[in-house]
N, C-alpha and C positions, 0 to 999 in steps of 0.2 A: 536443612532447607535448601533445595536446589535453586540456584540463581536462574532467573528467567533470561530470555534473549530479548534485547530491547530493539524495537522497531521505530525508526524515525518517520512520523506521520506526514506524508507529502514532503518528505525531506525534513530537515530541521526547521520546521515552518514557523516557529516562534522567533526565529533569528534571521530568516531570509524569506523572500516571497515563496509561498508554497508551490510545490510541483515545478520548480525551476531547477536548472542545472546547478546554480550556486547552492540551493537548499540541499540537494543531494550530495554535493561535494562537501558541504559543511558537516553533514552527517558522517561521511566517511572520515573526515579529519578529526571528528570528535569520538571516533571509536565505536560507532554503532554496529551491532551485528547485522542489522538489516534496515531496509527502507520500505515504505509503502507508497505506491503511486496509483493514480486513477487514469484509466485509458478509454479513449473513444476512437472510432474509426471514421475517417473522413469519407466524403462521398466517392472519392476515387481510390479508396482502399488503403490509406496510410494510417497507421496507429500512432496517436499523439497522446501526450500526457497533460491532463487538465482535470479539475474536479467538478465544477458546476455544470449543469445542463446547458447554461448559456455562457458566453464570453464576457457578459456585461460587467460583472464585478471586478474581474482581474485585468481586463484589457481596455484599449481605447476603441474597441469595436462593439457590435451588438448582434445578437442572434443566437440560434441554437448551434451548439458545437457540431452536432452530427450533420448539419446542413452545409458546412463549409467544405470546399475542396482543400487539399493540402496547401496549394499555392496561396489561397485566400487566407487561411488561418496563420500562415507564416508571415504575412504582411502586418499582422496585428502586433502592437507593442504592449507588453505587460506593464501596467501602471498602478497596480494594487499589491498589497501584501506587506508583511512586516519588513521594516528597514528598506523599503523600496528605493529610497533616495540614495542608498549605497550601491544600488545595482541597476544602473541605466542600461537601456538597449536590450532588455531581455525579450525573448520570444517564447511562445509555447513550444516546448521541446518535443522531439520525436521519441518514441519508446526506445529506439536504437541508441539515442544519445544518453538516455537515462541508464540503459543497460551497460553502456561503456563506462560510465562513472562507477556503477556498482562493481563491475568486474575489476576496475583499477584499484578499488579499495577492498576487494574481497567480501563485499556485502551480499547478503541474500535479498531478494526482491519479492515483496508481496504485490502482485499486479492485480488491481481491482478492475474487473470488467464492468464498464458503465453502459455504453450504447454502441451498437453497430448496425449494419443494414441487412446482412444476409449471412447464412451459416458459413459460407465460404470465407467471410471476413474472420470468423473465429479460427478457421483452419489456417488462414494466413498468420494470425496472431501466434499460434503455437509454432508454426513453421519459422516465423521471424525469430522467436526466442531461441529456437533450436539452432538457427543459422548463426546467431550471435554466441553460440556455445554456452548458453546460460540456463538450459532447462533444469539442470541439477541444482542450480542456485536460485530458482524461482518457484513461487507458489502462485496459483491463480485463485483469487478470492472474489466472491460475488454474493449479493443478497438473493439472487435468482437461482434457485436450485436447478432449474432446467438448463441454464447456461453451464453450470458445473457438470451436469450429466453429459452435455454435448462435448465439453472439453475432455471428459474421461473417455468418451468414444473415440476422440482424435488421438489421445495419448494415454496409455494405460498406467504410466509410471509417475507422471508429474504430480507434485503435491497440490491438493485443493483445500480451500478454506471456505466454510459456509458462514457468511456474515448474517448476524441477526441483532436487531434492536429490541427484541422481545425477550421475555424470560425463557430460560432453557426448557425444552419440551422433549418428550420421548421421541417424537418424530425426528428431531435433530440428531439424536444418537443413531437412529436407524439410517439416516441419510449418510452420515460420515462413515459408518461402517460399510455401507454399500460402495462408497466412493473411494475408499482407502487406496493409497495413503492420503489422509485428510485430517483436518482439525476443525474445531468450532471456534468462531470468532465473534465474541459478544461485546456489547456495550457494557462497561463496568457499572453503568447506572441501572441496568436491568437484570444483571446476573449477580447474585450474592456470593461472597466468599465461600459460604457453605456449599452452594450449588457447584461452584468451581472445584471445591475439594472432592465432592462426591463423583463428579465427572472424571476428574483426574485419576481417582482411585480405580476407575474402570479401564484405565489405559488410554483414554481419549485426551489428546493434546488440546489445551484451551488457550486462546489468545484473548486479551482484553484491550479495548480501545475506548476513548483516547484519554489516558490518565496523565495529568500534568502536575501532580503533587505527590511527593514521595510518601507522605503519610497515608494518602488515599490508596496508593499502590501497595503498601506493605501487607494488608490483609489478603490480597489476591496472590502476592508472592508467597506468603506463608501457606496459602491454600494449594499451591502447586501449579500456578499458571506457567505455561511454557513460554508464552510471548507476552510482552507488554508494549503497547504502542503509545507513543508520546510525541507532543509537539516540541518538547524542550529536552534539556539534559536533567534528568532526575538526580538530585543530589544523592551522594552516597551510593551510586551505582557502579563505581569503579572506573568511570571515564576520567581521563585527564586531557580535556580539550586544550588545544593550542589557542590561546586568546588572540593571537595576532590575526586569526582568520575571522574574528567577529567584528562586524562594523561598529 
């Protein structure tokens, strides 16, 4: 049985506020192979890392993320998330800041494309990752196949991942074969271990999200999942986290 590569979902988000520099640093200190982050483009063309469509849940502000300028969004304070009391003064990070953390720990980055304003924003996104020297250590993932097609037109080599919360379909296989190098990224609640096994046997890499229990993960690991995304440290996965970093 081949061991999967573990991805820290929004950083180690069960132990530090999601999509923040500390959550990604904690993932690095805990030995994760990679991290996943969510990205938006501000009205003035800066790519930042945040999950929700609005800033309401995680910050002291209100409104749609894509409607902020970079200066406006950096004035917000993060006030939500796990163990927030241990991390005062947090801001919504830039993608550059997250990439710097990933590079320092040698982690791969799954960059989820959320919202942007124009196709040139996507071009800037790929260019930004390239300027940070991280294209070989990044994968762009998205629920929107059209956005993945656009990224493939911009760069012919970067790995792409198609996100789906639906059961695996033949069209998914056709898409990733056209986009290769690429993989399929399913919710473990909608893709069965047997479906993962069959897809893996065809040579397609499969990622599962978001599994926070080792026993729930095992059937997918045994089925040949290439990546497993989690909010926490799954016991018995070989990690030896340094407890001094946990609040």
